[in-house]
C-alpha positions in Angstrom: 102.8 80.7 88.0 103.9 83.4 85.4 101.7 87.0 85.9 101.5 85.9 89.3 104.1 88.6 90.6 103.5 91.4 93.1 105.7 94.3 94.8 106.7 91.7 98.1 107.8 89.5 95.5 110.3 91.8 94.0 110.7 93.4 97.3 112.0 89.8 99.0 114.1 89.4 95.9 115.4 93.0 96.2 116.1 92.3 100.2 117.9 89.1 99.8 120.0 90.4 96.8 121.5 93.2 99.0 122.4 91.0 102.1 124.0 88.0 99.9 125.9 90.4 97.9 127.1 92.5 101.4 127.5 89.1 102.5 129.8 87.9 99.5 131.6 91.7 99.2 132.6 91.0 103.2 133.8 87.9 102.0 135.8 88.8 98.7 137.4 92.0 100.4 140.4 89.5 102.2 141.2 88.0 98.7 143.5 90.3 96.9 141.2 89.7 93.2 138.1 90.3 94.6 138.7 93.3 97.2 137.3 95.6 95.0 133.5 93.9 95.2 133.3 95.3 98.7 134.8 99.0 97.8 131.2 101.1 98.7 129.7 104.0 100.8 128.1 104.3 103.8 125.7 106.4 105.0 123.0 107.3 108.0 123.4 107.7 111.4 126.7 107.5 112.9 125.2 108.6 116.6 122.1 107.5 117.2 119.3 109.3 119.0 118.5 108.4 122.4 114.6 109.7 123.6 114.9 108.9 127.6 111.2 109.0 128.9 111.8 107.7 132.1 110.3 104.2 132.3 111.4 103.7 128.6 114.5 104.5 126.4 114.0 104.5 122.6 117.0 104.5 120.7 116.8 105.2 117.2 119.8 104.7 114.3 120.4 103.9 111.2 123.4 102.9 109.0 123.5 101.5 105.3 126.4 100.4 103.7 126.2 99.7 99.9 128.8 98.3 97.9 129.4 96.6 94.5 128.9 93.5 95.5 125.2 94.8 97.2 124.4 96.5 93.8 125.6 93.1 91.5 123.2 91.3 94.0 120.2 93.8 93.3 120.8 93.4 89.3 120.7 90.2 90.0 117.5 90.0 92.1 115.5 92.1 89.4 116.7 89.6 86.8 115.3 86.9 88.5 111.9 88.7 89.2 112.3 89.2 85.4 112.9 85.5 84.7 109.8 84.4 87.2 
């Protein structure tokens, strides 16, 4: 299986690391010794942009929260990618 690495595999692993890291950070926010995992920064559009065209209404909005646990998840995903 070595040698079949591609960008899609890395992208999927990094996305999985972000999601799992965010989940673990949220779960650890109530634990006193692990609350630092949920420390992070949120950025994006706080108020979504609405485009009304009569029949169709499109709403654009995006918010990203980067936490310590998400960063750890990304690092682990990259290490797993290099290992496979």
